[in-house]
N, C-alpha and C positions, 0 to 999 in steps of 0.2 A: 774596517769594518766588515764585518760578515755581507758577501753582495745579495744574498737571500734575505736578508731583514728588512730593510725597507719595503721591497716589494710586497710583503709578507704583512707587513704592520698597514699598508696602502691598500690590501687587500681586506684585508681585520675593518677597516673603517667601510669600505665598499659594501660588505656582504651582511654587515651592521643596520647598513639603509635599506639592502635590499631585504632584509627578512624580518625589517620593522614593517615594510608593504608587505609583508606576509598576514602580520597581524591585523593591517587597517581592511584588506582583503576578508578575513574571518569575520571583523567589526562590523564591516559592509553586508556582510552573509551574502556576497558573491558568490558565484558556480567556480567552485576550486577549478575545473576542467579548462573552462574559459582561460579563467586567468592564465593558467600553465600554459594552456595554446599557444596565447600569447607573448607569456614570457619567453618560452622556448625558442619561438619562433624569430622574435626580435632578435635574440644571441643569436641564432643559426645567419642568418640574411647579414647582421653586420660580420660574422666572421668571416662568412663566404666571400662578400665584400672587397675585405681586407686582402684575404687569401688570392683571390683574383690581382687583384690592384697589385698585390707585391710578386706576384707570378712564382712562388715558391715552389721550389720540388716538393713533390708529396712520394715518401718511401714509407719502405716496409706496409704495402698497402692489406695486405690479410691481417696483420697485427693491429693496425689502425682499426679495420673495420671491426676486429673481434674485440678491441678498448672501447672502441665509441659504442657500442651495442650494450658492452657492461655496463659503462657509465651513463649513458642515457636511460636504461633501463631503473638501475639505480636512483641516478639522481631524480628522477620523475616521480619516484615511490618517495624519496625523501622529501620530495616538496609538496604534492599532495597530500601525506603523511601528516606533515609539520600544519601545514595552514588549516588542515582538518580538527588535529587533534587543540588548534588555540580558539575553534569553535565550543568545545567543554569543558579545558581546563584553562585557567589563566598562563598569562606569558613566564610570569615567578616561578612556575611547574614544569610547563611545557618543556620550555628551549633549554635550563639545564639538564634535564633530564636526556633529553637529545643529545646534547654534547658531553655525556659521558662516553661517547663513539672515541673521543681522546683519548680516555686510556687503554683502548682496546688497539687502536691505530699505531698509539707510540708504542706498544709489546710487539705487532706484526711490523713495523718498519724495524726494531731493530735484529727482529728475527731475518727477516728475508731480504733487507737490505746492507745490515751491519754494521747501522749506523753507530759512529762514536760522539761520545756525548762529553763535554766538558762537567764538570762540578756545579758550576753556574746553570747551566743548561738544564741540568738535572733537577736542579732545587726549585728553577721555575716551573718546571715539569711538572713538579709534587705542587708548587702552591696552584697550578691552574686547576689540577683536579679539585684539588681541595677546594677550593670555591667556588665549582662545580657540585660535589658532592654536597657541598654546604646549604647551594642553591636547593639543590634537587631535595633534601633533608628539610627544608625549611617548611613550618605547619602554614596552610595556607586555609585563611579563613572563605573565602569564595569559591570554593570548589566549584558550589552545584549539587544536586539530584546525582545519587551514588551510580548507577546507572549511567550516567551520562558522563562524570568521572571517569569511570573504568573505561568507557571507549573512548573518551582521550588519552588516557594512559596506554593503550594497546596499541593506538596509533602513534604516539610520541615513541614506543618502543619499536615499531617497524622502521618508523624515520631512524632512531639510533641505527639500526643496524645495515639499512640500506646506505644511512653518510655514511656508515665506517666503509663498505664496498667501492662505492664512490668515489672515495679519499684515495683509496689505495691505488685502485683503475689510474686517476690524476698523475701519481706519480709516476709509474709503468710509462704514462703515455708522456709526460714531460720528459722522461729521457730516450723514449725509443722512437715516438714517430714527429709528425711536424703538428707544431701546438695550433696553427690555426686549424687545418685541416682537422684537428680533432678534434676542437671545440663546434665547426661546422655539423659534422655528421653527427657527433652525438645529441646535440640539443634538436639537429632538425628530427634523427629518430625520435627522441623524448617529446616535440609537436605530434609527430604522424601517431604514436601511441597512445597521446592526451584524447586523442578527437573519440575513438568510442566510449570515453568515459563520462562525456557529455550528459547524457541522461542517465547514469546512474550518479551522478554527486547531483541530481537536481531534485533536490528535496523539497517539502511546504515551505520551510522558513527559510528559502533560498532565493537569493534576489533574482529576478527578472531582466534586470536592468545588467544587462550584458556588456553594454558600452561601457560601465564604469571598470569590469571585470577586464574588459580588453587592456584600456587604459592603465589599470595598474599594472597588467602584465608585463606591455609594453616597459613601464618606469621601471621594473624588476630587472628586465631585460637588458637597458641600459648599463642599472648599475653591474647588476654581474656578469656582463660580459667584460668589463675593464677590471673588476675582482678576481675573474676565473684566470684572464689572460696574466695579472700580475702574480697569482698562484702558480700558474704552470713554470713562468719563471723565476720561483722564489724555489718550487718545487727541483727546478733543474739544476740549482746550484747549493743546495743544502738540505739536509736530512729531513725528510716526514717527520719523524719522531719530535721535531723540536718546531716543526712550522705548522704543523694541526694543532698543535695546542695555542701557537700564538695566533693562528687566526682563528681559531676557537674562541677565541672571548670576543666574539662578537656582540654577545648576548647582554656584555655591558653598555655597546652602542643603543642596542634595542631598549634598554632599560630609560638610558639617558632621552631618548626620542619619546616615551610613552612618557614621562616625569614631564617634558614639554611640551605636549599634544593632546595628551589625556590626563593630565595632573592627577597620576599618580602619587602616593607619598613618597618621598624619599629620605626614607628614615636611617637612622644608625646604621643597622645590619647593611642595607643596601651601599651606604659609605664606605662600610669597612669589604665589599666587596670591589668596589671602584679600587681603593687603595693597594687591595690587595692583588687584583689586576695588571694595575702598572708596574707594580715588582714585579710581576713574573715577566710580565714582556721585557722589561728591562735587563733582567737575570740574563733571559732567552739569547741575547742579546752578542754575552762572550762565550 
């Protein structure tokens, strides 16, 4: 078995739960800056404790700082834009559009890292990207006012680009720097950078219950730390061009949890998406 496969699938499920909490934050109209501050701070604290407890050596400090800054800024942007987009457009539209960065990352990974893919892995990647495009192109009847929908699509597009940058910087970090130090510094920077956005993201419809935002952010941090650490282990051992489509299937977990907790309809189309996703993940194992 490929040594990267199980960590990647583990990361898939953890990221799915984390992204579902994005939807909860959006549905509860929490201040995204407070949610993000708690989220990033939780991950930074946990990873710092593990880093000091294990007393691991920190090598390539200048590269570590550079990659952490790039990843911290890009992941913060992706997180904020994703949560804000979910306030304006449905999950079934926002998540697939954001996950179109899978195709971007696959192409760049083959170019930059010279990934060699098997026929099964290529087939799995094609199916994964097809699933994302199917969901992105599917008509949605609950888009809302045109100006609000346009705002949501712009935010989702920004999340797409910034998410691609975050994925590429994570691959470099997995190969060349200490993983726990990278997580600690990257999320610490994201936490600090989120502070000035508290007022900017405070609108008339945003909840003033910051306790709920902080609790949701803390929960996101727990799932993200475990998922991100598993992802870095996978990236250290396997090709980004395959791992990205695997972990990018997390939106299926979001759909399943939305059906369970928000009573969204699980129609034939969504069932087909789930089946194709499972096929895609299985193919990318070989």
